[in-house]
VOLO-41207 format. One record per residue (C-alpha): residue number from 1; z, y, x. Coordinates in Angstrom, 3 decimals. Example, Ala and Ser with C-alpha at 12.3 -4.5 7.8 and 13.67 -1.06 7.14 Angstrom:
<nodes>
+------+----------+----------+----------+
! resi !       c3 !       c2 !       c1 !
+------+----------+----------+----------+
!    1 !    7.800 !   -4.500 !   12.300 !
!    2 !    7.140 !   -1.060 !   13.670 !
+------+----------+----------+----------+
</nodes>
This chain:
<nodes>
+------+----------+----------+----------+
! resi !       c3 !       c2 !       c1 !
+------+----------+----------+----------+
!    1 !    0.000 !    0.000 !    0.000 !
!    2 !   -0.951 !    3.399 !    1.339 !
!    3 !    0.949 !    6.673 !    0.826 !
!    4 !   -0.435 !   10.102 !    1.495 !
!    5 !    1.734 !   12.114 !    3.889 !
!    6 !    2.187 !   15.670 !    2.498 !
!    7 !    0.862 !   18.496 !    4.573 !
!    8 !    3.345 !   20.234 !    6.853 !
!    9 !    2.533 !   23.508 !    5.074 !
!   10 !    3.914 !   21.956 !    1.875 !
!   11 !    7.086 !   20.448 !    3.402 !
!   12 !    8.353 !   23.392 !    5.474 !
!   13 !    8.900 !   25.873 !    2.587 !
!   14 !   10.758 !   23.191 !    0.584 !
!   15 !   12.977 !   22.301 !    3.496 !
!   16 !   14.123 !   25.878 !    3.934 !
!   17 !   14.175 !   27.126 !    0.344 !
!   18 !   15.130 !   24.202 !   -1.894 !
!   19 !   18.609 !   22.709 !   -2.037 !
!   20 !   19.263 !   19.124 !   -3.054 !
!   21 !   20.871 !   20.357 !   -6.261 !
!   22 !   17.879 !   22.502 !   -7.081 !
!   23 !   15.526 !   19.567 !   -6.453 !
!   24 !   17.554 !   17.265 !   -8.723 !
!   25 !   17.755 !   19.966 !  -11.361 !
!   26 !   13.959 !   20.290 !  -11.421 !
!   27 !   13.222 !   16.528 !  -11.620 !
!   28 !   11.543 !   15.172 !  -14.738 !
!   29 !   13.301 !   13.409 !  -17.633 !
!   30 !   16.503 !   15.399 !  -17.015 !
!   31 !   17.553 !   13.160 !  -14.117 !
!   32 !   18.797 !   16.136 !  -12.140 !
!   33 !   21.066 !   17.367 !  -14.900 !
!   34 !   22.418 !   13.886 !  -15.545 !
!   35 !   23.220 !   13.446 !  -11.850 !
!   36 !   24.855 !   16.850 !  -11.649 !
!   37 !   26.998 !   16.172 !  -14.714 !
!   38 !   28.142 !   12.904 !  -13.131 !
!   39 !   29.074 !   14.650 !   -9.896 !
!   40 !   31.095 !   17.253 !  -11.786 !
!   41 !   33.038 !   14.732 !  -13.869 !
!   42 !   36.721 !   14.829 !  -13.064 !
!   43 !   36.790 !   18.251 !  -11.468 !
!   44 !   39.700 !   19.056 !  -13.729 !
!   45 !   40.323 !   21.414 !  -16.631 !
!   46 !   37.614 !   23.801 !  -15.477 !
!   47 !   34.732 !   21.371 !  -15.032 !
!   48 !   33.051 !   23.109 !  -17.955 !
!   49 !   33.229 !   26.375 !  -16.057 !
!   50 !   30.711 !   24.969 !  -13.596 !
!   51 !   28.318 !   24.012 !  -16.366 !
!   52 !   28.413 !   27.238 !  -18.350 !
!   53 !   29.050 !   30.886 !  -17.620 !
!   54 !   32.149 !   31.138 !  -19.797 !
!   55 !   35.224 !   32.761 !  -18.269 !
!   56 !   36.874 !   30.230 !  -15.911 !
!   57 !   40.159 !   32.039 !  -16.542 !
!   58 !   40.267 !   31.432 !  -20.288 !
!   59 !   43.728 !   30.053 !  -21.229 !
!   60 !   43.904 !   26.282 !  -20.789 !
!   61 !   46.032 !   23.646 !  -22.501 !
!   62 !   48.606 !   22.242 !  -20.027 !
!   63 !   49.405 !   18.555 !  -19.668 !
!   64 !   52.616 !   19.089 !  -21.636 !
!   65 !   54.405 !   21.987 !  -23.248 !
!   66 !   55.981 !   23.981 !  -20.459 !
!   67 !   58.852 !   26.411 !  -20.842 !
!   68 !   57.443 !   28.876 !  -18.304 !
!   69 !   54.236 !   30.809 !  -18.895 !
!   70 !   54.162 !   32.774 !  -15.658 !
!   71 !   55.657 !   32.774 !  -12.160 !
!   72 !   57.012 !   35.546 !   -9.963 !
!   73 !   57.386 !   34.237 !   -6.401 !
!   74 !   59.656 !   36.379 !   -4.242 !
!   75 !   58.560 !   34.981 !   -0.877 !
!   76 !   61.037 !   36.036 !    1.814 !
!   77 !   58.796 !   35.229 !    4.760 !
!   78 !   60.375 !   35.014 !    8.187 !
!   79 !   63.193 !   32.659 !    7.066 !
!   80 !   66.398 !   34.225 !    5.675 !
!   81 !   69.661 !   32.939 !    7.141 !
!   82 !   71.122 !   30.664 !    4.486 !
!   83 !   74.403 !   30.464 !    6.424 !
!   84 !   74.936 !   34.221 !    6.139 !
!   85 !   73.951 !   34.487 !    2.473 !
!   86 !   74.364 !   31.293 !    0.416 !
!   87 !   75.655 !   28.230 !    2.301 !
!   88 !   79.309 !   28.954 !    3.141 !
!   89 !   80.753 !   26.800 !    5.947 !
!   90 !   84.448 !   27.061 !    6.874 !
!   91 !   83.881 !   24.667 !    9.777 !
!   92 !   81.670 !   27.235 !   11.487 !
!   93 !   84.540 !   29.733 !   11.255 !
!   94 !   87.147 !   27.266 !   12.554 !
!   95 !   85.018 !   26.182 !   15.522 !
!   96 !   83.203 !   29.430 !   16.256 !
!   97 !   82.165 !   29.687 !   19.890 !
!   98 !   82.534 !   25.972 !   20.545 !
!   99 !   79.484 !   23.885 !   21.493 !
!  100 !   77.887 !   21.829 !   18.772 !
!  101 !   78.796 !   18.124 !   19.185 !
!  102 !   75.970 !   16.448 !   21.144 !
!  103 !   75.526 !   13.687 !   18.554 !
!  104 !   74.496 !   16.291 !   15.977 !
!  105 !   71.684 !   17.882 !   17.943 !
!  106 !   70.520 !   14.929 !   20.021 !
!  107 !   66.739 !   14.452 !   20.033 !
!  108 !   66.314 !   17.946 !   18.542 !
!  109 !   63.904 !   20.356 !   20.214 !
!  110 !   64.309 !   24.117 !   19.916 !
!  111 !   62.362 !   26.945 !   21.461 !
!  112 !   65.360 !   29.151 !   22.255 !
!  113 !   68.497 !   26.977 !   22.032 !
!  114 !   70.168 !   25.207 !   24.935 !
!  115 !   72.091 !   21.916 !   24.614 !
!  116 !   75.415 !   23.759 !   25.054 !
!  117 !   74.694 !   26.296 !   22.302 !
!  118 !   77.814 !   27.510 !   20.499 !
!  119 !   78.436 !   27.433 !   16.772 !
!  120 !   77.923 !   30.826 !   15.154 !
!  121 !   80.131 !   31.595 !   12.141 !
!  122 !   78.847 !   33.414 !    9.048 !
!  123 !   78.494 !   37.102 !    9.777 !
!  124 !   79.676 !   38.195 !    6.326 !
!  125 !   82.625 !   37.485 !    4.096 !
!  126 !   81.934 !   35.083 !    1.237 !
!  127 !   83.514 !   35.093 !   -2.189 !
!  128 !   83.156 !   33.170 !   -5.440 !
!  129 !   81.093 !   35.042 !   -8.024 !
!  130 !   80.509 !   34.816 !  -11.772 !
!  131 !   81.830 !   32.264 !  -14.204 !
!  132 !   80.098 !   29.571 !  -12.145 !
!  133 !   82.257 !   30.420 !   -9.116 !
!  134 !   79.237 !   30.303 !   -6.815 !
!  135 !   79.842 !   31.267 !   -3.199 !
!  136 !   77.811 !   34.324 !   -2.191 !
!  137 !   77.985 !   36.533 !    0.856 !
!  138 !   79.029 !   40.174 !    0.573 !
!  139 !   75.486 !   41.026 !    1.707 !
!  140 !   74.329 !   40.252 !   -1.855 !
!  141 !   76.442 !   42.457 !   -4.156 !
!  142 !   73.719 !   42.894 !   -6.781 !
!  143 !   72.748 !   39.230 !   -6.930 !
!  144 !   76.432 !   38.464 !   -7.480 !
!  145 !   76.103 !   40.261 !  -10.812 !
!  146 !   73.419 !   37.846 !  -12.054 !
!  147 !   74.512 !   34.694 !  -10.227 !
!  148 !   75.161 !   32.896 !  -13.524 !
!  149 !   71.430 !   33.136 !  -14.270 !
!  150 !   70.497 !   31.305 !  -11.057 !
!  151 !   69.949 !   27.759 !   -9.926 !
!  152 !   70.660 !   27.773 !   -6.184 !
!  153 !   69.206 !   24.906 !   -4.140 !
!  154 !   71.073 !   24.410 !   -0.849 !
!  155 !   69.188 !   21.311 !    0.278 !
!  156 !   65.641 !   22.492 !    0.936 !
!  157 !   63.891 !   21.056 !    3.993 !
!  158 !   60.425 !   21.255 !    5.515 !
!  159 !   58.222 !   19.578 !    8.115 !
!  160 !   57.257 !   22.742 !    9.972 !
!  161 !   59.104 !   24.656 !   12.673 !
!  162 !   56.899 !   27.720 !   13.218 !
!  163 !   56.297 !   30.571 !   10.799 !
!  164 !   52.568 !   30.435 !   10.058 !
!  165 !   52.281 !   26.674 !    9.366 !
!  166 !   55.601 !   26.652 !    7.483 !
!  167 !   54.539 !   29.570 !    5.286 !
!  168 !   51.177 !   27.978 !    4.587 !
!  169 !   52.878 !   24.656 !    3.777 !
!  170 !   55.192 !   26.450 !    1.350 !
!  171 !   52.339 !   28.192 !   -0.440 !
!  172 !   49.550 !   25.576 !   -0.219 !
!  173 !   51.256 !   22.224 !    0.370 !
!  174 !   49.512 !   21.800 !    3.729 !
!  175 !   50.334 !   23.427 !    7.099 !
!  176 !   46.793 !   24.436 !    8.028 !
!  177 !   44.605 !   27.085 !    6.357 !
!  178 !   41.880 !   25.991 !    3.977 !
!  179 !   43.788 !   24.597 !    0.981 !
!  180 !   44.306 !   26.383 !   -2.353 !
!  181 !   47.653 !   28.112 !   -2.637 !
!  182 !   50.128 !   27.568 !   -5.457 !
!  183 !   48.984 !   30.626 !   -7.406 !
!  184 !   45.384 !   29.408 !   -7.242 !
!  185 !   46.378 !   25.936 !   -8.502 !
!  186 !   48.379 !   27.467 !  -11.359 !
!  187 !   45.543 !   29.720 !  -12.525 !
!  188 !   43.073 !   26.840 !  -12.129 !
!  189 !   45.264 !   24.712 !  -14.377 !
!  190 !   46.354 !   27.310 !  -16.948 !
!  191 !   43.913 !   30.206 !  -16.814 !
!  192 !   45.151 !   33.678 !  -17.689 !
!  193 !   46.376 !   35.521 !  -20.750 !
!  194 !   44.971 !   38.825 !  -19.496 !
!  195 !   41.305 !   39.780 !  -19.612 !
!  196 !   41.794 !   43.140 !  -17.904 !
!  197 !   43.801 !   42.142 !  -14.827 !
!  198 !   43.457 !   39.385 !  -12.222 !
!  199 !   45.233 !   36.147 !  -13.114 !
!  200 !   46.927 !   36.000 !   -9.694 !
!  201 !   48.211 !   39.175 !   -8.044 !
!  202 !   49.702 !   39.593 !   -4.556 !
!  203 !   52.124 !   42.431 !   -3.770 !
!  204 !   52.934 !   42.746 !   -0.015 !
!  205 !   55.785 !   44.817 !    1.405 !
!  206 !   57.481 !   45.540 !    4.752 !
!  207 !   55.385 !   43.446 !    7.187 !
!  208 !   52.359 !   41.205 !    6.858 !
!  209 !   53.037 !   37.472 !    6.741 !
!  210 !   52.367 !   35.219 !    9.726 !
!  211 !   50.268 !   32.933 !    7.494 !
!  212 !   48.079 !   35.864 !    6.449 !
!  213 !   45.496 !   35.497 !    3.678 !
!  214 !   45.931 !   31.702 !    3.660 !
!  215 !   49.054 !   32.377 !    1.578 !
!  216 !   46.938 !   33.593 !   -1.346 !
!  217 !   43.654 !   31.767 !   -0.700 !
!  218 !   41.790 !   29.680 !   -3.282 !
!  219 !   40.710 !   27.288 !   -0.507 !
!  220 !   38.035 !   24.951 !   -1.828 !
!  221 !   38.629 !   26.011 !   -5.452 !
!  222 !   36.189 !   28.588 !   -6.854 !
!  223 !   37.083 !   32.027 !   -5.535 !
!  224 !   37.938 !   33.314 !   -9.037 !
!  225 !   41.336 !   31.631 !   -8.531 !
!  226 !   42.333 !   33.375 !   -5.303 !
!  227 !   45.060 !   35.992 !   -5.241 !
!  228 !   44.133 !   39.662 !   -5.413 !
!  229 !   46.284 !   41.873 !   -3.143 !
!  230 !   47.409 !   45.076 !   -4.873 !
!  231 !   48.587 !   48.263 !   -3.273 !
!  232 !   51.762 !   49.587 !   -4.884 !
!  233 !   50.543 !   53.184 !   -4.988 !
!  234 !   47.248 !   54.804 !   -5.976 !
!  235 !   44.401 !   52.527 !   -7.029 !
!  236 !   45.704 !   48.945 !   -6.800 !
!  237 !   42.373 !   47.915 !   -5.256 !
!  238 !   40.307 !   50.208 !   -3.075 !
!  239 !   37.152 !   51.572 !   -4.723 !
!  240 !   38.098 !   50.272 !   -8.184 !
!  241 !   37.515 !   53.790 !   -9.519 !
!  242 !   33.938 !   54.900 !  -10.081 !
!  243 !   32.523 !   57.717 !   -7.939 !
!  244 !   32.009 !   61.115 !   -9.477 !
!  245 !   29.007 !   61.487 !  -11.778 !
!  246 !   28.819 !   57.775 !  -12.571 !
!  247 !   29.760 !   57.552 !  -16.246 !
!  248 !   31.082 !   54.473 !  -18.052 !
!  249 !   27.926 !   53.935 !  -20.150 !
!  250 !   25.697 !   53.801 !  -17.062 !
!  251 !   28.155 !   51.462 !  -15.360 !
!  252 !   28.227 !   49.169 !  -18.404 !
!  253 !   24.438 !   48.994 !  -18.492 !
!  254 !   24.316 !   48.251 !  -14.755 !
!  255 !   26.871 !   45.446 !  -15.107 !
!  256 !   25.005 !   43.942 !  -18.057 !
!  257 !   21.807 !   43.857 !  -16.004 !
!  258 !   23.578 !   42.282 !  -13.018 !
!  259 !   25.249 !   39.739 !  -15.312 !
!  260 !   21.906 !   38.718 !  -16.843 !
!  261 !   20.437 !   38.190 !  -13.360 !
!  262 !   23.506 !   36.192 !  -12.321 !
!  263 !   23.241 !   33.988 !  -15.435 !
!  264 !   19.605 !   33.325 !  -14.712 !
!  265 !   20.513 !   32.288 !  -11.174 !
!  266 !   23.376 !   30.167 !  -12.526 !
!  267 !   20.950 !   28.223 !  -14.742 !
!  268 !   18.920 !   27.435 !  -11.650 !
!  269 !   21.580 !   26.431 !   -9.124 !
!  270 !   24.752 !   25.739 !  -11.182 !
!  271 !   26.928 !   27.311 !   -8.511 !
!  272 !   30.497 !   27.973 !   -9.779 !
!  273 !   30.752 !   30.982 !   -7.470 !
!  274 !   28.244 !   32.738 !   -9.744 !
!  275 !   30.701 !   32.398 !  -12.653 !
!  276 !   33.395 !   33.793 !  -10.367 !
!  277 !   31.158 !   36.735 !   -9.502 !
!  278 !   30.380 !   37.521 !  -13.149 !
!  279 !   34.056 !   37.472 !  -14.124 !
!  280 !   35.090 !   39.506 !  -11.070 !
!  281 !   32.710 !   42.288 !  -12.082 !
!  282 !   33.985 !   42.232 !  -15.670 !
!  283 !   37.648 !   42.244 !  -14.646 !
!  284 !   37.062 !   45.126 !  -12.235 !
!  285 !   35.315 !   47.081 !  -15.020 !
!  286 !   38.216 !   46.593 !  -17.427 !
!  287 !   40.753 !   47.363 !  -14.691 !
!  288 !   39.380 !   50.881 !  -14.443 !
!  289 !   41.053 !   51.523 !  -17.795 !
!  290 !   44.184 !   49.412 !  -17.388 !
!  291 !   45.054 !   49.910 !  -13.704 !
!  292 !   46.053 !   53.594 !  -13.862 !
!  293 !   48.517 !   52.887 !  -16.681 !
!  294 !   49.821 !   49.767 !  -14.897 !
!  295 !   50.500 !   51.572 !  -11.630 !
!  296 !   52.118 !   54.628 !  -13.246 !
!  297 !   55.787 !   53.776 !  -12.747 !
!  298 !   56.758 !   57.275 !  -13.903 !
!  299 !   56.287 !   55.981 !  -17.452 !
!  300 !   59.411 !   53.834 !  -16.951 !
!  301 !   62.773 !   55.212 !  -18.012 !
!  302 !   65.051 !   56.874 !  -15.476 !
!  303 !   67.578 !   54.079 !  -16.039 !
!  304 !   65.014 !   51.376 !  -15.245 !
!  305 !   63.860 !   53.109 !  -12.067 !
!  306 !   67.449 !   53.506 !  -10.913 !
!  307 !   68.238 !   49.859 !  -11.703 !
!  308 !   65.436 !   48.685 !   -9.407 !
!  309 !   65.815 !   51.472 !   -6.860 !
!  310 !   62.110 !   52.173 !   -7.411 !
!  311 !   60.485 !   55.495 !   -6.557 !
!  312 !   57.099 !   56.191 !   -8.202 !
!  313 !   54.323 !   56.938 !   -5.751 !
!  314 !   55.885 !   55.037 !   -2.845 !
!  315 !   55.420 !   51.554 !   -1.427 !
!  316 !   58.458 !   49.254 !   -1.451 !
!  317 !   59.788 !   45.850 !   -2.468 !
!  318 !   61.634 !   47.630 !   -5.290 !
!  319 !   58.389 !   49.074 !   -6.669 !
!  320 !   56.746 !   45.662 !   -6.328 !
!  321 !   59.500 !   43.954 !   -8.343 !
!  322 !   59.025 !   46.484 !  -11.135 !
!  323 !   55.252 !   46.035 !  -10.934 !
!  324 !   55.748 !   42.263 !  -11.154 !
!  325 !   57.565 !   42.680 !  -14.463 !
!  326 !   54.803 !   44.968 !  -15.743 !
!  327 !   52.153 !   42.450 !  -14.667 !
!  328 !   53.676 !   39.427 !  -16.440 !
!  329 !   54.152 !   41.614 !  -19.528 !
!  330 !   50.388 !   42.073 !  -19.508 !
!  331 !   49.575 !   38.368 !  -19.221 !
!  332 !   49.172 !   37.906 !  -15.459 !
!  333 !   49.909 !   34.270 !  -14.691 !
!  334 !   51.171 !   34.329 !  -11.090 !
!  335 !   52.609 !   37.216 !   -9.059 !
!  336 !   53.443 !   36.712 !   -5.392 !
!  337 !   55.660 !   39.261 !   -3.638 !
!  338 !   55.342 !   38.787 !    0.129 !
!  339 !   58.173 !   40.347 !    2.113 !
!  340 !   58.375 !   39.321 !    5.756 !
!  341 !   61.321 !   40.833 !    7.578 !
!  342 !   63.703 !   37.906 !    8.012 !
!  343 !   62.968 !   36.561 !   11.521 !
!  344 !   66.311 !   37.288 !   13.176 !
!  345 !   66.612 !   35.709 !   16.609 !
!  346 !   69.060 !   38.447 !   17.645 !
!  347 !   71.292 !   41.000 !   15.931 !
!  348 !   71.429 !   38.863 !   12.814 !
!  349 !   74.249 !   40.677 !   11.027 !
!  350 !   72.617 !   44.107 !   11.022 !
!  351 !   69.156 !   42.628 !   10.399 !
!  352 !   70.211 !   40.537 !    7.379 !
!  353 !   72.089 !   43.519 !    5.999 !
!  354 !   68.985 !   45.705 !    6.363 !
!  355 !   66.780 !   43.232 !    4.495 !
!  356 !   69.355 !   42.665 !    1.777 !
!  357 !   69.540 !   46.418 !    1.232 !
!  358 !   65.776 !   46.368 !    0.634 !
!  359 !   65.607 !   43.256 !   -1.563 !
!  360 !   68.956 !   42.434 !   -3.218 !
!  361 !   69.045 !   45.212 !   -5.812 !
!  362 !   65.381 !   44.891 !   -6.910 !
!  363 !   65.558 !   41.074 !   -7.203 !
!  364 !   68.709 !   41.267 !   -9.333 !
!  365 !   67.195 !   44.080 !  -11.406 !
!  366 !   64.092 !   41.970 !  -12.051 !
!  367 !   66.217 !   39.207 !  -13.556 !
!  368 !   68.223 !   41.642 !  -15.708 !
!  369 !   65.095 !   43.470 !  -16.837 !
!  370 !   63.199 !   40.293 !  -17.762 !
!  371 !   66.196 !   39.026 !  -19.703 !
!  372 !   66.671 !   42.300 !  -21.580 !
!  373 !   63.016 !   42.242 !  -22.653 !
!  374 !   63.093 !   38.599 !  -23.757 !
!  375 !   60.773 !   37.556 !  -20.913 !
!  376 !   63.103 !   35.583 !  -18.652 !
!  377 !   62.897 !   32.345 !  -20.654 !
!  378 !   59.119 !   32.253 !  -20.175 !
!  379 !   58.984 !   33.685 !  -16.644 !
!  380 !   59.984 !   31.543 !  -13.671 !
!  381 !   61.371 !   33.589 !  -10.778 !
!  382 !   61.464 !   31.817 !   -7.388 !
!  383 !   63.164 !   33.271 !   -4.269 !
!  384 !   63.053 !   31.761 !   -0.784 !
!  385 !   61.518 !   31.598 !    2.677 !
!  386 !   59.668 !   28.981 !    4.709 !
!  387 !   62.688 !   27.420 !    6.510 !
!  388 !   66.267 !   28.289 !    7.449 !
!  389 !   68.275 !   29.373 !   10.495 !
!  390 !   70.413 !   27.301 !   12.885 !
!  391 !   74.213 !   27.052 !   12.771 !
!  392 !   74.090 !   27.489 !   16.564 !
!  393 !   73.758 !   30.837 !   18.256 !
!  394 !   70.448 !   31.411 !   19.963 !
!  395 !   71.206 !   30.940 !   23.669 !
!  396 !   74.035 !   29.200 !   25.526 !
!  397 !   77.817 !   29.646 !   25.360 !
!  398 !   77.718 !   32.794 !   27.445 !
!  399 !   74.641 !   34.355 !   25.842 !
!  400 !   73.886 !   36.536 !   22.814 !
!  401 !   77.538 !   37.388 !   22.188 !
!  402 !   77.051 !   41.086 !   21.531 !
!  403 !   74.177 !   40.746 !   19.067 !
!  404 !   73.812 !   37.034 !   18.278 !
!  405 !   70.931 !   35.544 !   16.356 !
!  406 !   69.821 !   32.208 !   14.946 !
!  407 !   66.724 !   30.125 !   15.702 !
!  408 !   64.306 !   28.452 !   13.270 !
!  409 !   65.801 !   25.539 !   11.347 !
!  410 !   63.539 !   23.296 !    9.208 !
!  411 !   66.243 !   20.696 !    8.495 !
!  412 !   67.982 !   22.764 !    5.804 !
!  413 !   67.629 !   26.051 !    3.965 !
!  414 !   68.273 !   27.630 !    0.558 !
!  415 !   66.287 !   29.042 !   -2.309 !
!  416 !   67.032 !   30.037 !   -5.882 !
!  417 !   65.255 !   29.934 !   -9.229 !
!  418 !   65.871 !   31.766 !  -12.495 !
!  419 !   64.456 !   31.670 !  -16.025 !
!  420 !   61.422 !   29.636 !  -17.058 !
!  421 !   63.266 !   26.460 !  -18.073 !
!  422 !   65.779 !   26.059 !  -15.213 !
!  423 !   69.512 !   25.594 !  -15.605 !
!  424 !   71.623 !   28.678 !  -15.048 !
!  425 !   74.782 !   28.992 !  -12.993 !
!  426 !   74.384 !   25.726 !  -11.075 !
!  427 !   74.030 !   24.677 !   -7.449 !
!  428 !   71.933 !   21.707 !   -6.350 !
!  429 !   72.245 !   19.892 !   -3.023 !
!  430 !   74.660 !   20.023 !   -0.110 !
!  431 !   74.517 !   20.170 !    3.675 !
!  432 !   76.966 !   18.787 !    6.242 !
!  433 !   80.062 !   20.660 !    7.446 !
!  434 !   78.141 !   22.997 !    9.749 !
!  435 !   74.982 !   23.317 !    7.632 !
!  436 !   72.796 !   21.369 !   10.031 !
!  437 !   71.462 !   18.540 !    7.817 !
!  438 !   71.059 !   17.879 !    4.124 !
!  439 !   73.495 !   15.228 !    2.928 !
!  440 !   73.006 !   15.379 !   -0.835 !
!  441 !   69.943 !   15.809 !   -3.102 !
!  442 !   67.317 !   16.674 !   -0.459 !
!  443 !   64.472 !   18.833 !   -1.805 !
!  444 !   61.243 !   18.865 !    0.194 !
!  445 !   58.702 !   21.674 !   -0.118 !
!  446 !   56.448 !   19.338 !   -2.149 !
!  447 !   59.335 !   18.603 !   -4.514 !
!  448 !   59.756 !   22.314 !   -5.160 !
!  449 !   56.027 !   22.687 !   -5.831 !
!  450 !   56.019 !   19.696 !   -8.197 !
!  451 !   58.977 !   21.199 !  -10.076 !
!  452 !   57.345 !   24.623 !  -10.438 !
!  453 !   54.202 !   23.016 !  -11.870 !
!  454 !   56.323 !   20.870 !  -14.201 !
!  455 !   58.090 !   23.938 !  -15.600 !
!  456 !   54.645 !   25.373 !  -16.392 !
!  457 !   53.645 !   22.172 !  -18.199 !
!  458 !   51.445 !   20.860 !  -15.385 !
!  459 !   51.682 !   17.351 !  -13.933 !
!  460 !   51.376 !   17.749 !  -10.162 !
!  461 !   49.740 !   14.314 !   -9.858 !
!  462 !   47.085 !   15.092 !  -12.494 !
!  463 !   46.244 !   18.655 !  -11.450 !
!  464 !   43.504 !   17.721 !   -8.986 !
!  465 !   40.197 !   18.942 !   -7.637 !
!  466 !   37.559 !   16.711 !   -6.078 !
!  467 !   36.445 !   17.958 !   -2.676 !
!  468 !   34.668 !   16.163 !    0.177 !
!  469 !   34.836 !   12.823 !   -1.590 !
!  470 !   38.476 !   12.689 !   -2.666 !
!  471 !   40.938 !   14.202 !   -5.119 !
!  472 !   43.215 !   16.914 !   -3.723 !
!  473 !   46.402 !   18.329 !   -5.221 !
!  474 !   49.013 !   20.940 !   -4.326 !
!  475 !   51.652 !   18.349 !   -3.422 !
!  476 !   49.266 !   16.376 !   -1.192 !
!  477 !   50.461 !   12.740 !   -1.457 !
!  478 !   54.145 !   13.471 !   -2.106 !
!  479 !   56.386 !   15.469 !   -4.361 !
!  480 !   58.880 !   14.579 !   -7.057 !
!  481 !   60.368 !   16.720 !   -9.802 !
!  482 !   63.895 !   17.991 !   -9.086 !
!  483 !   65.421 !   16.996 !  -12.422 !
!  484 !   68.795 !   18.589 !  -11.681 !
!  485 !   67.323 !   22.081 !  -11.958 !
!  486 !   65.770 !   21.495 !  -15.386 !
!  487 !   67.480 !   22.966 !  -18.453 !
+------+----------+----------+----------+
</nodes>
């Protein structure tokens, strides 16, 4: 049997201009569309978004009825010292200045701690607070006023020792960049209840995080699910306002034309990024009306501004906490507040005090404000960093005595949750007498992620996306729900 070999002039243009998907899509008898539909099966709740140009952020039905509808993640990047804020240890006071017993730290490797490192006592006085009698440091006077709303987990642990991979693990479930972050997974699974604001908003303050944009990336999910960083003063996004002389009618006509061209391209290549592009243009257009009102904190009462310590027209963690409340009020699904100022290798007492002065009052005000407005039950607030700090002073017995600090400590750290279906006024987990290891109810980073998804009505094992031949999920191949935190 003889086959004609096509001319080179015919093959070269196809090789450079036609993708495999396009070729399948143009085959006779609908074979291309059938094949494409098969490939897209099982992509998850938004598989239809790849096949049509409907809004990928339309509200979705969760796997079960969740108590939380939105999340505010107060990410204290840099690793707050749990031993100076939440995890009170009398043994550290009794044996302050003495070397840690060798059997405790054997086989441990630290960047800045010698084998004869001394135990460092808590740098603040602790007292029991609220009806729950929860131990809190004097560095947290405002949080003490809402402690009965909190579930404090004292048994967190992680696999990562350095800031960037630990932060990325906390936000994406994997220590290297390239995976979707928690906010992206949540908006992929639930969509948004706002059509005029992004579903996932990022509010940075103080310093930039070591993990950078990986902490709000959509990874291999369509880019519509990535976080959108907002500025806390002026336009939330640069260039969201139209230039002078460009009226709204002309802009609407321009967007309609661009959308029609994008839809035509979508019908040809079925690329989900085209849907993302269409919706991004539409959201940006609607934000031009909603953003000025959103960002105008002067519309808040004097009492509310004072409660948060917020100052309109400035950039601060306090302003961001107030903005977070305003965002969830308007249907935003996930708000991430990134505040990195907690990496205290020296001078830990003054440094922790400085950060608590910036964050304690606004975080407590956020809880009180959400509760007063009837939003706390449906809003999950999560506070915590990427790992903890050591019970040993950084340096040897004769070092760092004037301004001591603590090194990175992945074996144990603390976080707290409030609202959104968690128990109030309880503590989960326990560490040993010096706070070195978890000895009761260990909670891995993946367990925390599984629990957050559960409170939103999402099953962490079913919320998957097929990429490079296998199903991926936020909790990788681990994770279990922390039932003790559930109301």
